[in-house]
C-alpha positions, 0 to 999 in steps of 0.5 A, a space after each residue: 529482500 525487504 523490498 519484496 516483503 513489503 510489495 507482497 504484503 501490499 499486494 495481499 492487502 489489496 485482495 478484499 476479504 469480502 469484495 461486496 464490502 469494498 463494492 460500496 466504497 464511498 469516495 474517501 475509501 475509493 480514492 485511498 484504494 486507488 491510491 493503494 493499488 498505484 503504490 503496488 504497480 509503481 512499486 512492482 515496476 521499480 522492483 523489476 529494475 532495482 540494482 542498488 540499495 537506494 532503488 530497493 529502498 524507494 520500492 519499500 517506501 512505496 509499498 509502505 506508503 500503499 499500506 498507509 492508503 489501504 489503512 485509510 480505506 479500511 478505516 473508511 469502510 469501518 473494517 480493521 486496518 489490518 484485515 489481512 491477518 498481518 499485524 499493523 505496521 510497527 510505528 517506525 515503519 509507518 508512512 503517513 498517507 498522502 492525500 493522492 497517488 503514490 508519490 514516485 521520485 525519479 530514478 
């Protein structure tokens, strides 16, 4: 299931390869990391109740948005955008980072 794939990828990305590097995060990186974590939580919650194609698409969108926030944080920290060893998102799959928490649409 595609939604679960993206959610797992986001969750793996939230585990820093070197926690000390994230401890000194500036405001930009801190906000982006918080937003990525919020997207992960929201997508995980949505996945538990997803039953329709539209609901699974929403989970996928939220997970991809979280990955975009994660890339922003890594860039701000001077780390490679894909420190998890997984190639960067294909251009067609990219979701532009929005400057705040994960965008959640109502069910």
